[in-house]
C-alpha positions, 0 to 999 in steps of 0.5 A: 443939226436943226432944220433951220441950219439945214435950210441955211446949208441949202441956201449956201449951196444955192448961192453958187448959182442963184441970186439972193431974191430966188434963194429967199423964194426957196426959203419961203417955200421951205417955211411954208412946207414946214408949217404945213407938215407940222406934227407929221413924222416919217417911218424912220422917226424923223420930222417929215420936213426932212424929206422935202429938204433932202429932195431939194438938196438933190436938185441943188446938186443938179443946179436946177432952177428955183421953181423946181426947188420950191416944188421940191419943198412943197411936193407933198403939201397938196396930197398930205395936208389938204392945202388946195392947189389954188392956195399954192398958186396965190402964194408962189405963182402958177408955175410952181403950183402946176409943178407941185400938182404934177408931182402929186398926180404921179403918186395918187391913183389907187392901183388894182395890180402891179402891172397896171400900177406901172402902166397907169403911172407911166401914162400920168408921167407922160402927160406930166412930162409933156406939160413940164419936164421938171415934174419928172426931175422933182419926182426922180429926186423924190424917189431917190431920197425914198430909196435912200431911206427905204430901210424902215418900210415893211418888206412888201412895200420895200419890194414894190417900191424897189421893183417899180424903181428898177422897172420905171424910174431908173430907165426914165433917168437913163433916157433923160441922160441922168447917169448918176441918178440912174446908177444910184437908183439901180444900185439901191433897187438892186440891194433892196430886192436882192440884199444877199446878192448885193452884199456878196458882189460888193464884198467881192468887188472890195477884195478885188479892188485891193489886189488890183490897186497897183496895176490901176495906179501903174496904168494911170501913171503911164496915161498921165505921163503920155498926156504931159509928154504931148502937152494935153490937158486932162484929168484921169479918173478911175471908173467904178463898176456898179453892182447892178450892172455887174449882176446884169452882165453875169445874169444876161451875158453869162459872164463870170465875175472875174471876166467883168472885173478884169477890165480896167476902166478910166475916164479922161476929162479934158477942155475941148472937143479937139483935145478929145481926139488928140488924147485918143491919138495919144492913148492909141500910141501908148497901147494897141486898140482892140478892133471893133471896140471904138465908138465915137459918140461925140460925132454921133451922140446917143439918143439921150444926148450922151457924148464921149469917145469910147475905146478899148486898149490892150496893155499890160496883159489886160483890157483897158476901157477908156472914155474921153470927154470934155467937162461939159460932156461929163456934166451932161452925161451925169445930169442929162436933161437937168444940165439944160438949166445949168447952162441956161444963161449960156446955152450951148449947141449941146444942151439945146440939141439935148433938149430937142431930143427929149422933146422929140421923145416925149412927143413920141410918147404922147403919140403912142399914148393916143394910139394905145387902147389901154395903159398895159398896151402903152407900157408894152410899147414904151418899155422897148424904147426905154432900153435902147442899145442904139444903132445910128443910120442915115437918111438919103439926105444925111440926117442921122436917126437913132434906133434901138439895136435890132431895128428894121427898115419898117422901124426906120420908116415909122421913126421918120413919120407915121404916114411914111411907115403906113405907106411903106412897100420896100426899101433901099439899104446903101442904094440896093434893094433890101428886105423890110425885115432885115435888122439894120446896122450902124452906118447904113443909109436907108431909103424908104419906098412908099406907094399911095394906098399901101397898108401895113402888113400884119406880118410886120408885127413879128419883126419891128422892135420900136414902140412907135412902129408897133403901136402905129401898125396895131392902130391901123390894123385895128381900124382896118379890121373894124372896117372889114368886119362891118363890110363882111358882116353887112354882106352876110346879114343881107344874104341871110335876110334875103332868105327870109324875104326881107331887106336890111333897109326895111328893118325899123330902127326900133326893131334893130335896137331891140335886137341890139338890147337882146344880144347885149351889145352897144350898137347895131354896128357892133352886132354887124362887126361880130358877124364879120368876125365870126363871133355871131351867126348871120342867120340867127341875127337875121331871124331875130330882126325878122321875127322880133328879138325874142325869136327862137335862136335855132330850129328848123328853117334856120338851116335852109337860110344859110345853106340854101341857094340864095345869091352867093357873096362876091369875093375879090381876093384882096379882102385883107385881114378878115377874108383868108384863103385856106392853106390846105386847098389853096383856092384860086379864082374860078374854083367853086368856093365856100366860106367858113366863119372862124370865131374872132378871125373872120372868114376862111375860104376853102375849095368846096371839095376840100377834105377839111370842110365839115361833113355833117348836115349841121356843119354844111348848113353853116357854110357861106356860098361865095362867087368870085368877082370878074376882074381879079388881077391878084396872084394866088398860090397853087401847089403842083405835083410834077413827076419827071424823068431825071435828066440834066437841066429839067428843073431849069426847063420847068422854071422857064416854062412857068415864066413863059406862061407869065407865072411866078415860082414861089418854091421848088422842092424835090420830094423823092427821086431815084436814079431815073425818076423824080417827084417835084413839088412846085408852088406857083403864083397864078391869077386864076384857073385859066392862067393855071391851065396855061401854066400846066400846059406849058409844063406838060409839053416838056418831054421829060415830064410824065405827069402833072397834077394840082395838090389839094391837102 
């Protein structure tokens, strides 16, 4: 068949939904591309123009608009033939030129490593999708045709393209609700990466299908009979299990091939939403439903707009999975966001809701992109969002929020708004106070409690699952860490300069710049930040500032500076990320304390009698002497060792004594005991040494207590 006949074949297909003027524009784009690619061949030996034409055919199946089809014809012109974007703009208009440019940009950058390649690709894709979602649709069709014709490529390139398809393009197609393209990309990627496994599974499927044909027909007949009996419209389709999904279930869910294939799957397509629920009643009257396996995605659509009713029945000694949906839902399930164009002339609430969902997702991607420091961090956040197994929870006002399974109230807070996530302090789940780290369940109502001035807790990173929450928390913590490292670094530098009899304000800009150059950092703030993080020593920088950048980096005198009796640095106990209290000696306000710089992590505060402190003069000289601020109201953990005579109710008496002294118990642990005596480890929260003394006095007054002491490891 000649190329002309093929373009005419495409024109005939398009005539079912486009007018003649638009079809002629697509035709014109085809002839332009044919001329531009003249003489170019594909690896398979076909003329190059066959590829853009095939991509246009895929988009025509999705019933996309004429501009997308023109972009499909021209998508390699800028990259392969040197024709500039302006020339396309003149010929076919700005919109088409922008689409072609967007698709070209997705395949242009030279990548240094595979992971980076994916990440960079992703960032470009996000930008392109934010400008016009059709760019990604043309790109997906382009990738689908490339996957169909991967055979003649060298092995290395095949592996790379197949991996990228499974990692990036298939999940994006899924996220945009394009089920048919997603499953084909997955199966083609799977058979390219694992040809032997693919062949083995497809043979086994063929064999099994043959032996099960009778049962399938029998079930289909009974379902059809039931629908006719009740006068319900509906066509019944058998559903195929895809090779990639069979393989993944075997691999990740540890299911045997026969376990997976022993489920008979059908889809019933009907006319209206109302019919869907009637059909559900009919099939439930025919076979018993399995409890816990019913899902109503019509009332609560998936994040990508998918709608359907799922139910699993037990009949004829086998499990029967049934999906019930309308024609429009079927089209949207297969073509996702692309269905938006099909229904453009008669938009329905379903397609506009779908469009809004995709817009919201792309907007979320853009926000994450702005916060991520590099493309690798960005892809780490996004990959989570591309594989959602959704749960549905409600806001107090009844709005439905879709979240990936395993999401916590913190993820929910960030899904509502970044500022709400950042200010979260607690949550109510179904009106009861709940834990911020507890995974949410579908159907719960979640209310977030915020407080002005609250900040994200670094511990949240260990349990949040959404990319948005993770990237927002990291973003705030990074800026907080930066601010704290500057504050702490400046305090330490001023203290060291005081030992040299100098002030920071007296140091000239030229001298600061010389020290910056000498230390090979970008700015003086970076230098101070490094001191606060513990990556540089304050007294060395102070010495350079006083004696010139080339001044000695160590030697006598340096020791006196840090270890001498200068005015100590004040700590308030609420410093946050870069000032931490040692867990070995658990210092509290009033204890004599010293600070030890920990490379990259800031300062750790120890009691000055702690056994973990360095013993040698060199080490002791590098400790920072600290003093407590006057007005500390924060609580600190202290461990107490209590020896007691065993008698009924003594633990309760102890807890009561701590409460009477306004203390707070974190943990009680019985360390050792015999018939008469016991030793209890008690961790309490106090505000300082005086408060601790009050708590210990109350406990000591209990008759059964024989001894009490503070524990320092």
